N, C-alpha and C positions, 0 to 999 in steps of 0.2 A: 769372235763374230766380226768384230770391225775390220780385224787384218786380212780374212780370208773373203768375207762377203760385202764388206763395207757398211755394214750395218751395226748401229749403236743400240745395244738392247734396252738403253734406259730413254730413248727417244721416243716422242709420241706416236709416231707412226708403227713402232714395234708392237705396242699394245693391242693392236688388231691380228698379229700373228697366233693362230691356234696353235694348241699343244701337238698337234700330227706335223705342222709346219716347222716348229720350234725343234721338234725330235728329228726331223729330216736333216734340218741344218745341223744339228750337234752330230748327227751320223757322218754327215758328210765332211767334217772338220780333219784337216790333214795335221801330220806331225809337227808341222812349222807354226803351228799356233801355239800359244801359252796352254790353253786346255788341252789341245790335243796331244802336247808332249805329257801333261800331268796323265790323262787318261793312258797313253802308251807306257808310262812308267808304271801304273798301277796294274795293268793288264800283263805286264812282261812275265814269262815263266821259264824262257829259256836259261839253262845254268850259266852258259859262257856269257851272255848278255849282262845277268846279274853281277857276276864277277867284276864287270867293267863299269859296275854302276858308282857315282860318286857319292861321298856321304851324304849330300843333300837328295838326290835320287832314291837311296835307300831309305832315309827319313821318310819321304812322300810314300814309298811303297809300303813299308811296316806300319805307318799311321793308318792308312787305309786298311789294310789287311787286319789291323787290331780292331779297327772300326768295325768291320764286318763279321769278325769271330764273337764279339760282344753281343751281336744280334742273334746269336744262335739259341735257341731255347734249350734249356736243360734237359727236357725231356726229348728233343731231336737228338742232343748229344750222347744221352743215355742210349738211345736206340743204335745209333751208328756204332758206338762203342761195344754194345752186346753183340752187335753184327759182327764186327772185327772179332770179338772175343769166340763166336761160335765158330768163324773160320778158321781161326789158328785150331781150335781144338779138332776140327776136322781134319786137317792139315797134319795134326800130329797122330792122328789114326785113332782118336779116342770117341766113340760113339755114344758115350753117355751123355 
């Protein structure tokens, strides 16, 4: 926030910022800030870009994706896997 907006998050004046204002500030962060770089690393899905990631970038992305995967409920995962199973059965031509 400081590098792009000149705002110190730990300052007294920042305590008056609403959640909507904070969210808007976060959304507007560009890739030249530390947080913006991390968000870009976490969101990257382009295979060519991923190949050029440094070990540190891979670590950041993998840790984030692992934390997201751990939050998936077992019931939800079972539903997704069952849907995949049924799709493969249909592709194979088995109607049972």
